[in-house]
N, C-alpha and C positions, 0 to 999 in steps of 0.2 A: 423311479418308474414313469414313464410316460403318463400323463393324467387322460383321463378318456376324455373324450370330444362329444358333446350335444349334438344329436343330428339334426341337418338342418329343417328350419320350416317353412323354407324354400320354395317355390314352385315354378322358378323359372325353367321355360322350355315345355310345360306341362302344358295340355287342352283339355282343357274342362268343360262338361255342358252340368247346363243347371236348367230344371226346368221349375214350371213353375215362378220364373222369374221376375214376373211382371211386378210385383208388388208381395209386402211382407217380409217373411222369413227366407222364401228363394231369392227376393231382391239381394238381402242382407249378405246370403252367401256368396252371391255374384261377386259382389266388394269385395267379400275377403279374400277370396281367393284371386282376386284382378290384383288388389295390393300386396298380395304374396308373388305376384311375377306371372300367374297363369295367364292364357290365352283363355276367355269365356267366352262360350258361346250360350247365350242367354234362350231360354225358351219357357214357351207358352201361347195361348189362344189370341190373345191380344196381340198383333201388330204394333197398333200405337204405341202402346205402355213400351213394348220390349225398341222399338227405335229410338223413343224419349231414353231410355235407359242406358243404349248404347253410345248416344250422344255424350250423356254426364259422363261414361265411363271414359269414354276416349278424350272429352274435354277435360279430363282429370288426369291424362298421360298414361291411361290401362290400355289393354290389348281385347276388346271385345266384338261382339256379330250376334246378329240376329239370327233366331228360328223360330217361324210360326208352327207350334207343336199342340197336337193335342193327342197326350199322354192317354187317352181311353181308344183312342183310334187304335189298335192294334198293327194292323198290316203297315199303314201310312208311317208310324214311329218306326218300326222295323226299318224299313226304305229308307226315313231320314238318317236314320244313325248308322246304316252301313256306307249310305253315300255321306255325310260329314265327318265320317269319324278314320280313325280310332279315337275314342275318346280317354287320358289316362284317369282323369276321374270325372265321376260322376256325382252330381247332388238333387236324389229326386226331391225336390218339395213341393210337388203338384200337389194336391187335396181337394178334398169336399167333405164337407161337415151337412146335416140333415139334423137335428137334434130335437127330440123331444121323448115325449114316454115310451116306454119298447109297449106299451097296448097299441099305441096309436100307429108304427112303423106300421107302411103301406111296402108291397110286393116293390112298388118304382122306387121307392125313397134308395129301398135296401141295394137294388140292383144298379142303380146313379152312383150311393157311394162307396159301393166293392167293384165297380168298373172303373173307377180311376182308384181307389186308396189301395187296392189290392191285386187284380188285375192288370191293370194299367204300369202300378210299380212292376210288378213280376218281371212283365214280358220287356219292361224297358231297360230292366236291372240286365236281363238274358241278353239283350240287344248288344249294349254293353261291353257286356263279358266277351260277346262271340267276336267281336270285332276285336277285341285284346287278344283274343287265343288266334284268331287268323293272324294277326300281326305278330304273334309270338312275345306281346307286352306287358309287363306286371300293369296292377292298378290298383285303383281306390274308390270302390262302389259305396255311395254313402245315402240310404234313405233316411227322409225326417219321417221320423214316427211320431210319438207323443210318449207323456208318460201314463195315458190311458191306455198304452199298450203292458203296463205292468199293474193298474188297477180299473176299476170302474168307476163310474160317474153318473150323475143327475142327469136324465135324457139323452145319455152316451152310448147305448145300447148297440148302436151299428156301428160308430165310430169306432168304438171300443175294440168294435169283433174283426176289425178289417187290421187297426193297427197292432192287432195282437198276432194276428196271423202277417204279418210284415218281422214281426220280431221271428216267425217262425221260417219262414222264408230264408230271412236272413242267415240264421243258424246253418240251414241244412246246405248253403249257396256256398258259404264258408268253406263246410266242409268239401265240396265238390271241386272246387277251385282252387284252393289252398297251396296245391302242388304246382299251379300255373303263376303263383305269383299275385296271384287276383284278392284280394282283401274285400271283405263287405261288411259295412257294420252300418248301425242306426245310432241317430240322434234322438233322443225323446225328450222335449221341452214340458215344461210349464206351459200355462199360460201366458200367452205373448201377445203383449198390445201391436197387433193388426189391425187391417180393414175386416178380414175375415172373423175375428171375436169383437168386435164392435157390439154386434145384438147382445152378445153376454155381459160385458163391462156394463151397458146401459140398465141392465137391469141390479137396482141395488140389494134384491137379497143375494143375486147370483157372486156379487162382486163381493160381498161377504163373505160368504163361501169359501169363495179363490183368495181371500186375505187371510182366513183363520188356517187355511192348508198349509199353503206356504211357509213355509218355517223363518226362513231369512226376513219376511216379513212386508214383502214389496212383490209386485208384479212384474213379469218380466218384458224387455225391454228384444228389439231385434240383434244389438250389440251383444248381448247375453249369447248371442250363438256360434258371433262372427269366429271368436278362437278355437272354438271347438272345433269346427268345421276344416280349419285352417288344418290344427292338430291332425283331423283324421287323415287329410288329404292328402298329406305327406311325410317325409319320412319319420318324422319326431314319432311316429304312431308305426314303425315298420313290423311290432310284432304282434299289432293288433287286429283281430278280424272275430267275426261268428257273434260280435258283442253289443251292449248298448250304452251309450254315452248320457247318462240322466244329466241333463238340464234343468232342473223341477226344482231349484230353491228349497229341496228337502221335504216336497211333497210326499215321493214316497217311502221316507226313512223310517216310518210309523206301520 
C-alpha cells in the first residue's frame, strides 16, 4: 500500500499581500511567506519602513515589493487590491489598540479602533476575495486576530469587541466562499513583543498579569507566529477554513 504524502508547505508561484507589514507580527509574516517561496507585497502606511523591509527581503534573496496602503480607507484599499491583485494569500495584520477602562472609552476611540480592526479588515478581505473569484482562483485569507477574540481582558473592551467581530465575519465568509475554494481563517496570538505592546510590558503589574496567564511561562515572540501563517497559507491546511489558530501559550485553555 502506498504511503500518504504530506501536503506541501511551500508557496512557490503564489502572490501574497501582507498588510501592517512595516513592523511586528506583520513584518514577521511577510518574512515567513517569502521564505516559503511566495512573492510578497508588503503594505502599510509607512512608505519608508516598507522600502527598508523590501530591501532586506530582496537582499536575502526573496521576492518582494511595497504598496503604501491605509486599510481604513476602504475605497483606496479596494482600488489598490484590484490594481495589484489577484492575491493567492492575504495576511491582514493591520491593527490599532487604544486600551483603557471601559468607562473611559470615547466615541472617537471606539470609531478609530473599529474603523481599522473591523471595518478595514472586513472590506480588505472582501476585496481580495472578489479578485480571486473574478480570476476563478482559490486562495487563503488570514486575519491576525487575538486571544482577546475569545476572552476579555483588563482595559480591552473596545479592542476585544473588534476581535470578537473579526471571528464572526471570518466564519460567515468561510461559509459564503468555501465552494469557490477560498479559505479564510484567523490567527489569535497572545501578547507578543512588538512596538505596539511595549507600553503594556513597561508596566510591571501588567507584565506580571500576562506572565501568570500564559501557561508556557513566557511572553510570545514574532517568530512564534511565523510557522502558523505558513501552515494556513499553504496546501498543508487545505481542509482548514472558518476557524482560529490559537497561538496563545495556553492563555485560553482555562
